All heavy atoms as a GROMACS GRO file, in nm:
protein
  616
    1MET      N    1   0.084  -0.117   0.000
    1MET     CA    2  -0.001   0.000   0.000
    1MET      C    3   0.089   0.123   0.001
    1MET      O    4   0.187   0.132   0.070
    1MET     CB    5  -0.091  -0.001   0.122
    1MET     CG    6  -0.190   0.108   0.126
    1MET     SD    7  -0.301   0.081   0.262
    1MET     CE    8  -0.378   0.234   0.269
    2SER      N    9   0.050   0.221  -0.075
    2SER     CA   10   0.125   0.347  -0.089
    2SER      C   11   0.109   0.430   0.037
    2SER      O   12   0.003   0.440   0.099
    2SER     CB   13   0.076   0.424  -0.206
    2SER     OG   14   0.143   0.547  -0.220
    3THR      N   15   0.217   0.497   0.078
    3THR     CA   16   0.209   0.586   0.194
    3THR      C   17   0.202   0.732   0.159
    3THR      O   18   0.209   0.818   0.242
    3THR     CB   19   0.334   0.565   0.285
    3THR    OG1   20   0.449   0.595   0.209
    3THR    CG2   21   0.339   0.424   0.339
    4THR      N   22   0.178   0.757   0.029
    4THR     CA   23   0.159   0.897  -0.018
    4THR      C   24   0.019   0.910  -0.083
    4THR      O   25  -0.027   0.816  -0.143
    4THR     CB   26   0.269   0.942  -0.114
    4THR    OG1   27   0.263   0.858  -0.230
    4THR    CG2   28   0.407   0.930  -0.058
    5ILE      N   29  -0.038   1.028  -0.069
    5ILE     CA   30  -0.162   1.060  -0.135
    5ILE      C   31  -0.146   1.193  -0.205
    5ILE      O   32  -0.067   1.279  -0.165
    5ILE     CB   33  -0.282   1.059  -0.037
    5ILE    CG1   34  -0.257   1.160   0.082
    5ILE    CG2   35  -0.308   0.922   0.015
    5ILE    CD1   36  -0.375   1.180   0.170
    6ASP      N   37  -0.226   1.217  -0.309
    6ASP     CA   38  -0.221   1.345  -0.374
    6ASP      C   39  -0.317   1.444  -0.306
    6ASP      O   40  -0.395   1.409  -0.220
    6ASP     CB   41  -0.252   1.332  -0.524
    6ASP     CG   42  -0.391   1.280  -0.548
    6ASP    OD1   43  -0.459   1.240  -0.452
    6ASP    OD2   44  -0.432   1.276  -0.671
    7LEU      N   45  -0.308   1.572  -0.342
    7LEU     CA   46  -0.387   1.676  -0.280
    7LEU      C   47  -0.535   1.657  -0.297
    7LEU      O   48  -0.612   1.682  -0.205
    7LEU     CB   49  -0.344   1.813  -0.334
    7LEU     CG   50  -0.399   1.936  -0.267
    7LEU    CD1   51  -0.362   1.936  -0.120
    7LEU    CD2   52  -0.350   2.061  -0.330
    8LYS      N   53  -0.573   1.602  -0.410
    8LYS     CA   54  -0.719   1.576  -0.436
    8LYS      C   55  -0.773   1.474  -0.335
    8LYS      O   56  -0.883   1.491  -0.275
    8LYS     CB   57  -0.739   1.525  -0.576
    8LYS     CG   58  -0.880   1.507  -0.616
    8LYS     CD   59  -0.894   1.464  -0.761
    8LYS     CE   60  -1.035   1.441  -0.801
    8LYS     NZ   61  -1.052   1.402  -0.942
    9THR      N   62  -0.699   1.365  -0.311
    9THR     CA   63  -0.741   1.265  -0.213
    9THR      C   64  -0.738   1.321  -0.074
    9THR      O   65  -0.829   1.291   0.007
    9THR     CB   66  -0.650   1.144  -0.226
    9THR    OG1   67  -0.648   1.096  -0.356
    9THR    CG2   68  -0.696   1.031  -0.132
   10ALA      N   69  -0.639   1.405  -0.044
   10ALA     CA   70  -0.633   1.466   0.087
   10ALA      C   71  -0.751   1.553   0.115
   10ALA      O   72  -0.810   1.556   0.225
   10ALA     CB   73  -0.505   1.551   0.100
   11ARG      N   74  -0.794   1.630   0.015
   11ARG     CA   75  -0.916   1.716   0.030
   11ARG      C   76  -1.040   1.632   0.054
   11ARG      O   77  -1.125   1.670   0.135
   11ARG     CB   78  -0.934   1.800  -0.097
   11ARG     CG   79  -0.839   1.916  -0.105
   11ARG     CD   80  -0.863   1.999  -0.225
   11ARG     NE   81  -0.773   2.117  -0.225
   11ARG     CZ   82  -0.725   2.171  -0.335
   11ARG    NH1   83  -0.757   2.122  -0.453
   11ARG    NH2   84  -0.643   2.272  -0.325
   12LYS      N   85  -1.050   1.517  -0.012
   12LYS     CA   86  -1.165   1.430   0.009
   12LYS      C   87  -1.166   1.379   0.156
   12LYS      O   88  -1.270   1.369   0.219
   12LYS     CB   89  -1.164   1.312  -0.085
   12LYS     CG   90  -1.200   1.347  -0.226
   12LYS     CD   91  -1.195   1.228  -0.318
   12LYS     CE   92  -1.223   1.266  -0.461
   12LYS     NZ   93  -1.215   1.151  -0.552
   13MET      N   94  -1.045   1.348   0.207
   13MET     CA   95  -1.036   1.300   0.346
   13MET      C   96  -1.078   1.410   0.443
   13MET      O   97  -1.144   1.385   0.543
   13MET     CB   98  -0.894   1.252   0.378
   13MET     CG   99  -0.855   1.124   0.307
   13MET     SD  100  -0.681   1.080   0.328
   13MET     CE  101  -0.686   1.024   0.499
   14LEU      N  102  -1.035   1.530   0.411
   14LEU     CA  103  -1.068   1.645   0.503
   14LEU      C  104  -1.218   1.678   0.496
   14LEU      O  105  -1.276   1.710   0.598
   14LEU     CB  106  -0.986   1.768   0.459
   14LEU     CG  107  -0.838   1.763   0.490
   14LEU    CD1  108  -0.765   1.869   0.415
   14LEU    CD2  109  -0.813   1.777   0.640
   15ASN      N  110  -1.280   1.665   0.379
   15ASN     CA  111  -1.418   1.702   0.364
   15ASN      C  112  -1.514   1.596   0.413
   15ASN      O  113  -1.632   1.620   0.423
   15ASN     CB  114  -1.448   1.737   0.218
   15ASN     CG  115  -1.378   1.860   0.172
   15ASN    OD1  116  -1.349   1.949   0.252
   15ASN    ND2  117  -1.351   1.872   0.044
   16ARG      N  118  -1.465   1.476   0.446
   16ARG     CA  119  -1.551   1.367   0.495
   16ARG      C  120  -1.617   1.392   0.628
   16ARG      O  121  -1.722   1.342   0.659
   16ARG     CB  122  -1.466   1.243   0.508
   16ARG     CG  123  -1.517   1.129   0.420
   16ARG     CD  124  -1.433   1.010   0.443
   16ARG     NE  125  -1.346   0.992   0.329
   16ARG     CZ  126  -1.234   0.927   0.328
   16ARG    NH1  127  -1.190   0.867   0.436
   16ARG    NH2  128  -1.165   0.916   0.219
   17GLY      N  129  -1.557   1.478   0.711
   17GLY     CA  130  -1.615   1.510   0.842
   17GLY      C  131  -1.581   1.406   0.951
   17GLY      O  132  -1.641   1.414   1.057
   18GLU      N  133  -1.489   1.316   0.920
   18GLU     CA  134  -1.449   1.217   1.020
   18GLU      C  135  -1.325   1.266   1.096
   18GLU      O  136  -1.243   1.341   1.041
   18GLU     CB  137  -1.416   1.083   0.953
   18GLU     CG  138  -1.536   1.024   0.881
   18GLU     CD  139  -1.499   0.900   0.805
   18GLU    OE1  140  -1.383   0.862   0.799
   18GLU    OE2  141  -1.591   0.843   0.741
   19PRO      N  142  -1.307   1.229   1.221
   19PRO     CA  143  -1.188   1.269   1.297
   19PRO      C  144  -1.060   1.218   1.228
   19PRO      O  145  -1.049   1.102   1.182
   19PRO     CB  146  -1.204   1.202   1.431
   19PRO     CG  147  -1.350   1.180   1.444
   19PRO     CD  148  -1.396   1.153   1.304
   20ILE      N  149  -0.960   1.307   1.214
   20ILE     CA  150  -0.834   1.277   1.149
   20ILE      C  151  -0.718   1.332   1.231
   20ILE      O  152  -0.738   1.407   1.326
   20ILE     CB  153  -0.831   1.335   1.005
   20ILE    CG1  154  -0.857   1.487   1.004
   20ILE    CG2  155  -0.924   1.264   0.915
   20ILE    CD1  156  -0.841   1.552   0.875
   21GLU      N  157  -0.596   1.294   1.186
   21GLU     CA  158  -0.475   1.348   1.245
   21GLU      C  159  -0.402   1.424   1.134
   21GLU      O  160  -0.383   1.372   1.025
   21GLU     CB  161  -0.388   1.235   1.295
   21GLU     CG  162  -0.254   1.279   1.354
   21GLU     CD  163  -0.175   1.161   1.399
   21GLU    OE1  164  -0.225   1.044   1.403
   21GLU    OE2  165  -0.059   1.185   1.438
   22ILE      N  166  -0.357   1.546   1.165
   22ILE     CA  167  -0.293   1.631   1.067
   22ILE      C  168  -0.157   1.676   1.117
   22ILE      O  169  -0.144   1.714   1.233
   22ILE     CB  170  -0.382   1.757   1.036
   22ILE    CG1  171  -0.514   1.720   0.975
   22ILE    CG2  172  -0.307   1.856   0.946
   22ILE    CD1  173  -0.606   1.836   0.960
   23LEU      N  174  -0.057   1.675   1.029
   23LEU     CA  175   0.073   1.740   1.055
   23LEU      C  176   0.084   1.851   0.951
   23LEU      O  177   0.072   1.828   0.832
   23LEU     CB  178   0.185   1.639   1.038
   23LEU     CG  179   0.193   1.526   1.141
   23LEU    CD1  180   0.307   1.428   1.107
   23LEU    CD2  181   0.214   1.581   1.282
   24ALA      N  182   0.121   1.969   1.000
   24ALA     CA  183   0.136   2.083   0.913
   24ALA      C  184   0.250   2.171   0.960
   24ALA      O  185   0.288   2.167   1.078
   24ALA     CB  186   0.008   2.168   0.907
   25TRP      N  187   0.303   2.254   0.874
   25TRP     CA  188   0.408   2.345   0.912
   25TRP      C  189   0.346   2.478   0.955
   25TRP      O  190   0.252   2.526   0.899
   25TRP     CB  191   0.506   2.375   0.790
   25TRP     CG  192   0.594   2.264   0.758
   25TRP    CD1  193   0.696   2.215   0.831
   25TRP    CD2  194   0.590   2.186   0.639
   25TRP    NE1  195   0.756   2.108   0.767
   25TRP    CE2  196   0.694   2.090   0.647
   25TRP    CE3  197   0.507   2.182   0.530
   25TRP    CZ2  198   0.717   1.998   0.548
   25TRP    CZ3  199   0.531   2.092   0.428
   25TRP    CH2  200   0.634   1.998   0.441
   26LYS      N  201   0.406   2.535   1.062
   26LYS     CA  202   0.367   2.668   1.108
   26LYS      C  203   0.450   2.772   1.026
   26LYS      O  204   0.546   2.737   0.957
   26LYS     CB  205   0.396   2.682   1.253
   26LYS     CG  206   0.306   2.594   1.342
   26LYS     CD  207   0.357   2.592   1.486
   26LYS     CE  208   0.280   2.687   1.570
   26LYS     NZ  209   0.324   2.679   1.710
   27ALA      N  210   0.417   2.899   1.041
   27ALA     CA  211   0.489   3.002   0.970
   27ALA      C  212   0.633   3.010   1.010
   27ALA      O  213   0.722   3.047   0.930
   27ALA     CB  214   0.417   3.138   0.996
   28ASN      N  215   0.668   2.976   1.135
   28ASN     CA  216   0.808   2.983   1.181
   28ASN      C  217   0.885   2.853   1.152
   28ASN      O  218   0.999   2.839   1.195
   28ASN     CB  219   0.814   3.017   1.330
   28ASN     CG  220   0.748   2.912   1.414
   28ASN    OD1  221   0.699   2.812   1.368
   28ASN    ND2  222   0.744   2.939   1.544
   29GLY      N  223   0.823   2.756   1.087
   29GLY     CA  224   0.890   2.634   1.051
   29GLY      C  225   0.868   2.518   1.144
   29GLY      O  226   0.912   2.409   1.119
   30GLU      N  227   0.802   2.542   1.256
   30GLU     CA  228   0.774   2.435   1.353
   30GLU      C  229   0.662   2.346   1.297
   30GLU      O  230   0.586   2.384   1.208
   30GLU     CB  231   0.724   2.492   1.488
   30GLU     CG  232   0.831   2.566   1.560
   30GLU     CD  233   0.777   2.622   1.696
   30GLU    OE1  234   0.674   2.567   1.743
   30GLU    OE2  235   0.835   2.714   1.745
   31ILE      N  236   0.653   2.225   1.348
   31ILE     CA  237   0.553   2.133   1.306
   31ILE      C  238   0.434   2.137   1.399
   31ILE      O  239   0.448   2.130   1.523
   31ILE     CB  240   0.608   1.991   1.298
   31ILE    CG1  241   0.713   1.980   1.190
   31ILE    CG2  242   0.499   1.888   1.268
   31ILE    CD1  243   0.784   1.844   1.180
   32LEU      N  244   0.316   2.153   1.340
   32LEU     CA  245   0.192   2.157   1.416
   32LEU      C  246   0.127   2.017   1.407
   32LEU      O  247   0.103   1.968   1.298
   32LEU     CB  248   0.099   2.262   1.355
   32LEU     CG  249  -0.037   2.284   1.419
   32LEU    CD1  250  -0.025   2.334   1.563
   32LEU    CD2  251  -0.117   2.382   1.336
   33HIS      N  252   0.102   1.957   1.523
   33HIS     CA  253   0.046   1.822   1.526
   33HIS      C  254  -0.095   1.834   1.585
   33HIS      O  255  -0.112   1.863   1.700
   33HIS     CB  256   0.133   1.733   1.614
   33HIS     CG  257   0.092   1.591   1.612
   33HIS    ND1  258   0.114   1.506   1.718
   33HIS    CD2  259   0.030   1.515   1.517
   33HIS    CE1  260   0.068   1.387   1.687
   33HIS    NE2  261   0.016   1.389   1.567
   34LEU      N  262  -0.195   1.808   1.497
   34LEU     CA  263  -0.336   1.814   1.537
   34LEU      C  264  -0.396   1.672   1.538
   34LEU      O  265  -0.403   1.611   1.435
   34LEU     CB  266  -0.417   1.904   1.442
   34LEU     CG  267  -0.362   2.046   1.424
   34LEU    CD1  268  -0.436   2.116   1.312
   34LEU    CD2  269  -0.375   2.122   1.553
   35GLN      N  270  -0.439   1.629   1.655
   35GLN     CA  271  -0.497   1.496   1.668
   35GLN      C  272  -0.647   1.507   1.698
   35GLN      O  273  -0.690   1.604   1.761
   35GLN     CB  274  -0.434   1.418   1.784
   35GLN     CG  275  -0.291   1.382   1.757
   35GLN     CD  276  -0.232   1.306   1.878
   35GLN    OE1  277  -0.264   1.335   1.991
   35GLN    NE2  278  -0.148   1.209   1.850
   36ASN      N  279  -0.723   1.410   1.650
   36ASN     CA  280  -0.867   1.406   1.673
   36ASN      C  281  -0.933   1.538   1.636
   36ASN      O  282  -0.991   1.606   1.722
   36ASN     CB  283  -0.895   1.363   1.819
   36ASN     CG  284  -1.038   1.325   1.841
   36ASN    OD1  285  -1.106   1.278   1.749
   36ASN    ND2  286  -1.086   1.335   1.961
   37CYS      N  287  -0.923   1.574   1.509
   37CYS     CA  288  -0.977   1.698   1.463
   37CYS      C  289  -1.062   1.674   1.334
   37CYS      O  290  -1.046   1.572   1.269
   37CYS     CB  291  -0.869   1.799   1.438
   37CYS     SG  292  -0.750   1.751   1.312
   38ILE      N  293  -1.148   1.773   1.304
   38ILE     CA  294  -1.226   1.768   1.182
   38ILE      C  295  -1.215   1.900   1.109
   38ILE      O  296  -1.186   2.002   1.168
   38ILE     CB  297  -1.376   1.737   1.210
   38ILE    CG1  298  -1.436   1.842   1.304
   38ILE    CG2  299  -1.392   1.595   1.263
   38ILE    CD1  300  -1.584   1.828   1.320
   39SER      N  301  -1.227   1.894   0.980
   39SER     CA  302  -1.223   2.014   0.897
   39SER      C  303  -1.362   2.075   0.889
   39SER      O  304  -1.456   2.005   0.852
   39SER     CB  305  -1.168   1.984   0.755
   39SER     OG  306  -1.176   2.097   0.672
   40LEU      N  307  -1.377   2.201   0.928
   40LEU     CA  308  -1.507   2.264   0.925
   40LEU      C  309  -1.539   2.332   0.792
   40LEU      O  310  -1.647   2.318   0.741
   40LEU     CB  311  -1.513   2.369   1.036
   40LEU     CG  312  -1.503   2.316   1.181
   40LEU    CD1  313  -1.508   2.432   1.280
   40LEU    CD2  314  -1.611   2.215   1.209
   41ARG      N  315  -1.438   2.404   0.738
   41ARG     CA  316  -1.470   2.479   0.621
   41ARG      C  317  -1.341   2.512   0.549
   41ARG      O  318  -1.233   2.523   0.608
   41ARG     CB  319  -1.545   2.600   0.664
   41ARG     CG  320  -1.505   2.734   0.616
   41ARG     CD  321  -1.610   2.837   0.647
   41ARG     NE  322  -1.637   2.908   0.525
   41ARG     CZ  323  -1.646   3.033   0.516
   41ARG    NH1  324  -1.646   3.107   0.624
   41ARG    NH2  325  -1.666   3.091   0.403
   42TYR      N  326  -1.352   2.529   0.414
   42TYR     CA  327  -1.234   2.565   0.326
   42TYR      C  328  -1.265   2.699   0.264
   42TYR      O  329  -1.377   2.718   0.207
   42TYR     CB  330  -1.212   2.459   0.225
   42TYR     CG  331  -1.102   2.490   0.127
   42TYR    CD1  332  -0.970   2.507   0.167
   42TYR    CD2  333  -1.133   2.514  -0.007
   42TYR    CE1  334  -0.874   2.537   0.078
   42TYR    CE2  335  -1.036   2.544  -0.095
   42TYR     CZ  336  -0.906   2.557  -0.056
   42TYR     OH  337  -0.806   2.592  -0.147
   43ASN      N  338  -1.169   2.790   0.272
   43ASN     CA  339  -1.182   2.922   0.205
   43ASN      C  340  -1.096   2.918   0.077
   43ASN      O  341  -0.975   2.924   0.088
   43ASN     CB  342  -1.142   3.034   0.297
   43ASN     CG  343  -1.168   3.165   0.241
   43ASN    OD1  344  -1.168   3.185   0.122
   43ASN    ND2  345  -1.187   3.264   0.330
   44PHE      N  346  -1.159   2.912  -0.037
   44PHE     CA  347  -1.082   2.899  -0.163
   44PHE      C  348  -1.002   3.025  -0.194
   44PHE      O  349  -0.891   3.018  -0.242
   44PHE     CB  350  -1.182   2.876  -0.282
   44PHE     CG  351  -1.113   2.863  -0.411
   44PHE    CD1  352  -1.055   2.747  -0.447
   44PHE    CD2  353  -1.113   2.970  -0.504
   44PHE    CE1  354  -0.991   2.731  -0.569
   44PHE    CE2  355  -1.049   2.958  -0.624
   44PHE     CZ  356  -0.990   2.838  -0.658
   45ALA      N  357  -1.052   3.141  -0.154
   45ALA     CA  358  -0.986   3.272  -0.184
   45ALA      C  359  -0.851   3.283  -0.114
   45ALA      O  360  -0.752   3.330  -0.163
   45ALA     CB  361  -1.072   3.385  -0.151
   46THR      N  362  -0.850   3.233   0.016
   46THR     CA  363  -0.727   3.248   0.095
   46THR      C  364  -0.650   3.115   0.104
   46THR      O  365  -0.536   3.116   0.148
   46THR     CB  366  -0.759   3.294   0.238
   46THR    OG1  367  -0.844   3.199   0.298
   46THR    CG2  368  -0.824   3.432   0.237
   47GLY      N  369  -0.709   3.004   0.065
   47GLY     CA  370  -0.640   2.874   0.070
   47GLY      C  371  -0.626   2.824   0.211
   47GLY      O  372  -0.533   2.747   0.241
   48THR      N  373  -0.721   2.861   0.299
   48THR     CA  374  -0.710   2.819   0.441
   48THR      C  375  -0.826   2.730   0.480
   48THR      O  376  -0.932   2.732   0.412
   48THR     CB  377  -0.713   2.941   0.536
   48THR    OG1  378  -0.829   3.014   0.512
   48THR    CG2  379  -0.594   3.029   0.514
   49ARG      N  380  -0.805   2.651   0.583
   49ARG     CA  381  -0.909   2.560   0.638
   49ARG      C  382  -0.927   2.591   0.784
   49ARG      O  383  -0.833   2.615   0.856
   49ARG     CB  384  -0.869   2.416   0.625
   49ARG     CG  385  -0.886   2.361   0.487
   49ARG     CD  386  -0.878   2.212   0.488
   49ARG     NE  387  -0.901   2.164   0.355
   49ARG     CZ  388  -1.022   2.129   0.310
   49ARG    NH1  389  -1.123   2.132   0.384
   49ARG    NH2  390  -1.034   2.088   0.184
   50ASN      N  391  -1.053   2.589   0.827
   50ASN     CA  392  -1.079   2.593   0.973
   50ASN      C  393  -1.087   2.449   1.022
   50ASN      O  394  -1.164   2.366   0.968
   50ASN     CB  395  -1.214   2.662   1.001
   50ASN     CG  396  -1.205   2.813   0.975
   50ASN    OD1  397  -1.096   2.870   0.968
   50ASN    ND2  398  -1.319   2.877   0.963
   51ILE      N  399  -1.004   2.419   1.122
   51ILE     CA  400  -0.994   2.288   1.180
   51ILE      C  401  -1.042   2.292   1.325
   51ILE      O  402  -0.997   2.381   1.401
   51ILE     CB  403  -0.847   2.236   1.171
   51ILE    CG1  404  -0.796   2.239   1.031
   51ILE    CG2  405  -0.837   2.096   1.235
   51ILE    CD1  406  -0.857   2.140   0.937
   52LYS      N  407  -1.133   2.204   1.365
   52LYS     CA  408  -1.178   2.200   1.503
   52LYS      C  409  -1.116   2.081   1.574
   52LYS      O  410  -1.127   1.971   1.526
   52LYS     CB  411  -1.329   2.188   1.507
   52LYS     CG  412  -1.387   2.186   1.651
   52LYS     CD  413  -1.536   2.184   1.653
   52LYS     CE  414  -1.588   2.190   1.794
   52LYS     NZ  415  -1.734   2.195   1.798
   53LEU      N  416  -1.054   2.108   1.686
   53LEU     CA  417  -0.997   2.009   1.772
   53LEU      C  418  -1.108   1.953   1.862
   53LEU      O  419  -1.167   2.032   1.941
   53LEU     CB  420  -0.884   2.062   1.859
   53LEU     CG  421  -0.768   2.126   1.778
   53LEU    CD1  422  -0.667   2.190   1.872
   53LEU    CD2  423  -0.702   2.021   1.693
   54LEU      N  424  -1.140   1.829   1.848
   54LEU     CA  425  -1.261   1.773   1.917
   54LEU      C  426  -1.239   1.763   2.071
   54LEU      O  427  -1.334   1.775   2.146
   54LEU     CB  428  -1.296   1.641   1.860
   54LEU     CG  429  -1.337   1.644   1.712
   54LEU    CD1  430  -1.367   1.501   1.662
   54LEU    CD2  431  -1.461   1.729   1.696
   55ASN      N  432  -1.117   1.741   2.114
   55ASN     CA  433  -1.088   1.728   2.257
   55ASN      C  434  -1.110   1.859   2.332
   55ASN      O  435  -1.161   1.857   2.445
   55ASN     CB  436  -0.947   1.676   2.281
   55ASN     CG  437  -0.930   1.530   2.231
   55ASN    OD1  438  -1.030   1.460   2.217
   55ASN    ND2  439  -0.807   1.496   2.202
   56SER      N  440  -1.064   1.970   2.274
   56SER     CA  441  -1.074   2.100   2.344
   56SER      C  442  -1.180   2.191   2.289
   56SER      O  443  -1.214   2.293   2.357
   56SER     CB  444  -0.936   2.170   2.340
   56SER     OG  445  -0.907   2.203   2.202
   57GLY      N  446  -1.230   2.164   2.169
   57GLY     CA  447  -1.326   2.256   2.107
   57GLY      C  448  -1.260   2.378   2.038
   57GLY      O  449  -1.328   2.464   1.982
   58GLN      N  450  -1.126   2.386   2.045
   58GLN     CA  451  -1.053   2.493   1.984
   58GLN      C  452  -1.065   2.488   1.832
   58GLN      O  453  -1.062   2.379   1.773
   58GLN     CB  454  -0.911   2.488   2.028
   58GLN     CG  455  -0.822   2.600   1.971
   58GLN     CD  456  -0.678   2.582   2.009
   58GLN    OE1  457  -0.636   2.476   2.046
   58GLN    NE2  458  -0.604   2.689   2.004
   59ILE      N  459  -1.074   2.605   1.768
   59ILE     CA  460  -1.077   2.612   1.621
   59ILE      C  461  -0.949   2.679   1.574
   59ILE      O  462  -0.914   2.786   1.622
   59ILE     CB  463  -1.202   2.687   1.571
   59ILE    CG1  464  -1.326   2.611   1.612
   59ILE    CG2  465  -1.197   2.706   1.423
   59ILE    CD1  466  -1.458   2.675   1.577
   60ARG      N  467  -0.879   2.614   1.482
   60ARG     CA  468  -0.752   2.668   1.426
   60ARG      C  469  -0.770   2.689   1.280
   60ARG      O  470  -0.845   2.616   1.210
   60ARG     CB  471  -0.639   2.565   1.444
   60ARG     CG  472  -0.610   2.518   1.585
   60ARG     CD  473  -0.537   2.622   1.670
   60ARG     NE  474  -0.418   2.666   1.610
   60ARG     CZ  475  -0.296   2.631   1.653
   60ARG    NH1  476  -0.280   2.550   1.749
   60ARG    NH2  477  -0.186   2.685   1.595
   61ARG      N  478  -0.705   2.789   1.226
   61ARG     CA  479  -0.704   2.814   1.080
   61ARG      C  480  -0.565   2.783   1.031
   61ARG      O  481  -0.468   2.840   1.079
   61ARG     CB  482  -0.740   2.959   1.049
   61ARG     CG  483  -0.736   2.988   0.901
   61ARG     CD  484  -0.780   3.126   0.867
   61ARG     NE  485  -0.923   3.136   0.898
   61ARG     CZ  486  -0.983   3.249   0.945
   61ARG    NH1  487  -0.911   3.356   0.963
   61ARG    NH2  488  -1.110   3.249   0.971
   62ILE      N  489  -0.556   2.694   0.935
   62ILE     CA  490  -0.427   2.658   0.878
   62ILE      C  491  -0.434   2.671   0.723
   62ILE      O  492  -0.540   2.653   0.664
   62ILE     CB  493  -0.385   2.514   0.917
   62ILE    CG1  494  -0.485   2.410   0.873
   62ILE    CG2  495  -0.358   2.506   1.064
   62ILE    CD1  496  -0.441   2.271   0.899
   63ARG      N  497  -0.320   2.698   0.663
   63ARG     CA  498  -0.310   2.704   0.517
   63ARG      C  499  -0.304   2.559   0.465
   63ARG      O  500  -0.227   2.482   0.514
   63ARG     CB  501  -0.189   2.783   0.476
   63ARG     CG  502  -0.199   2.927   0.515
   63ARG     CD  503  -0.088   3.010   0.456
   63ARG     NE  504  -0.102   3.001   0.309
   63ARG     CZ  505  -0.007   3.033   0.223
   63ARG    NH1  506   0.109   3.073   0.268
   63ARG    NH2  507  -0.024   3.018   0.096
   64GLU      N  508  -0.386   2.532   0.365
   64GLU     CA  509  -0.389   2.398   0.312
   64GLU      C  510  -0.258   2.347   0.254
   64GLU      O  511  -0.224   2.234   0.266
   64GLU     CB  512  -0.500   2.390   0.206
   64GLU     CG  513  -0.532   2.249   0.165
   64GLU     CD  514  -0.650   2.239   0.072
   64GLU    OE1  515  -0.637   2.282  -0.046
   64GLU    OE2  516  -0.757   2.189   0.115
   65VAL      N  517  -0.182   2.438   0.194
   65VAL     CA  518  -0.056   2.399   0.133
   65VAL      C  519   0.049   2.362   0.237
   65VAL      O  520   0.150   2.302   0.207
   65VAL     CB  521   0.001   2.507   0.038
   65VAL    CG1  522  -0.092   2.528  -0.078
   65VAL    CG2  523   0.024   2.637   0.111
   66CYS      N  524   0.023   2.398   0.366
   66CYS     CA  525   0.119   2.368   0.471
   66CYS      C  526   0.097   2.227   0.529
   66CYS      O  527   0.177   2.179   0.613
   66CYS     CB  528   0.111   2.468   0.583
   66CYS     SG  529   0.167   2.634   0.532
   67ILE      N  530  -0.015   2.159   0.492
   67ILE     CA  531  -0.044   2.025   0.541
   67ILE      C  532   0.047   1.928   0.467
   67ILE      O  533   0.050   1.926   0.345
   67ILE     CB  534  -0.191   1.989   0.521
   67ILE    CG1  535  -0.280   2.084   0.600
   67ILE    CG2  536  -0.215   1.842   0.559
   67ILE    CD1  537  -0.429   2.064   0.574
   68PHE      N  538   0.128   1.849   0.541
   68PHE     CA  539   0.214   1.750   0.475
   68PHE      C  540   0.185   1.607   0.512
   68PHE      O  541   0.244   1.516   0.457
   68PHE     CB  542   0.360   1.785   0.499
   68PHE     CG  543   0.410   1.777   0.638
   68PHE    CD1  544   0.454   1.654   0.689
   68PHE    CD2  545   0.405   1.888   0.721
   68PHE    CE1  546   0.500   1.646   0.822
   68PHE    CE2  547   0.451   1.878   0.852
   68PHE     CZ  548   0.499   1.759   0.903
   69SER      N  549   0.090   1.585   0.608
   69SER     CA  550   0.053   1.450   0.645
   69SER      C  551  -0.090   1.447   0.700
   69SER      O  552  -0.126   1.531   0.780
   69SER     CB  553   0.151   1.396   0.751
   69SER     OG  554   0.114   1.268   0.789
   70ILE      N  555  -0.165   1.346   0.654
   70ILE     CA  556  -0.299   1.324   0.705
   70ILE      C  557  -0.314   1.175   0.738
   70ILE      O  558  -0.291   1.092   0.651
   70ILE     CB  559  -0.408   1.361   0.606
   70ILE    CG1  560  -0.399   1.515   0.576
   70ILE    CG2  561  -0.550   1.327   0.656
   70ILE    CD1  562  -0.500   1.561   0.471
   71ASN      N  563  -0.344   1.150   0.863
   71ASN     CA  564  -0.354   1.005   0.909
   71ASN      C  565  -0.236   0.918   0.872
   71ASN      O  566  -0.248   0.803   0.834
   71ASN     CB  567  -0.482   0.943   0.855
   71ASN     CG  568  -0.610   0.999   0.922
   71ASN    OD1  569  -0.601   1.060   1.024
   71ASN    ND2  570  -0.721   0.975   0.861
   72GLY      N  571  -0.115   0.977   0.876
   72GLY     CA  572   0.004   0.899   0.848
   72GLY      C  573   0.042   0.894   0.701
   72GLY      O  574   0.147   0.841   0.665
   73TYR      N  575  -0.042   0.945   0.613
   73TYR     CA  576  -0.015   0.947   0.470
   73TYR      C  577   0.052   1.079   0.435
   73TYR      O  578   0.001   1.188   0.472
   73TYR     CB  579  -0.141   0.929   0.389
   73TYR     CG  580  -0.212   0.798   0.399
   73TYR    CD1  581  -0.324   0.787   0.478
   73TYR    CD2  582  -0.159   0.692   0.336
   73TYR    CE1  583  -0.385   0.663   0.498
   73TYR    CE2  584  -0.222   0.567   0.348
   73TYR     CZ  585  -0.333   0.552   0.425
   73TYR     OH  586  -0.394   0.433   0.440
   74GLU      N  587   0.165   1.076   0.360
   74GLU     CA  588   0.230   1.193   0.315
   74GLU      C  589   0.150   1.257   0.201
   74GLU      O  590   0.113   1.188   0.107
   74GLU     CB  591   0.373   1.161   0.267
   74GLU     CG  592   0.450   1.281   0.218
   74GLU     CD  593   0.584   1.242   0.167
   74GLU    OE1  594   0.625   1.128   0.184
   74GLU    OE2  595   0.650   1.332   0.107
   75VAL      N  596   0.125   1.387   0.210
   75VAL     CA  597   0.048   1.459   0.106
   75VAL      C  598   0.147   1.519   0.004
   75VAL      O  599   0.238   1.590   0.044
   75VAL     CB  600  -0.038   1.572   0.168
   75VAL    CG1  601  -0.115   1.644   0.060
   75VAL    CG2  602  -0.134   1.512   0.272
   76THR      N  603   0.126   1.484  -0.123
   76THR     CA  604   0.210   1.539  -0.228
   76THR      C  605   0.125   1.630  -0.317
   76THR      O  606   0.006   1.608  -0.331
   76THR     CB  607   0.271   1.424  -0.316
   76THR    OG1  608   0.167   1.346  -0.374
   76THR    CG2  609   0.362   1.337  -0.234
   77VAL      N  610   0.191   1.728  -0.372
   77VAL     CA  611   0.122   1.823  -0.460
   77VAL      C  612   0.125   1.780  -0.605
   77VAL      O  613   0.210   1.721  -0.654
   77VAL     CB  614   0.180   1.963  -0.445
   77VAL    CG1  615   0.110   2.063  -0.531
   77VAL    CG2  616   0.169   2.007  -0.302
   0.00000   0.00000   0.00000
């Protein structure tokens, strides 16, 4: 089984509404690790997603191009 997925498949996983695990880069280069979260909405104009952390209820906005892993699968462009 392949451990990489393309951006189209990653978007389908995010839009499913099921809890997922995301690894993304922050603006300063650090890695952001989001566990047990769902994607609420995608803004096409800015290329950002609102992500809700189910454990705390916190909502984070991340740039979609900064996501490099979803559920252990590497996201390729």
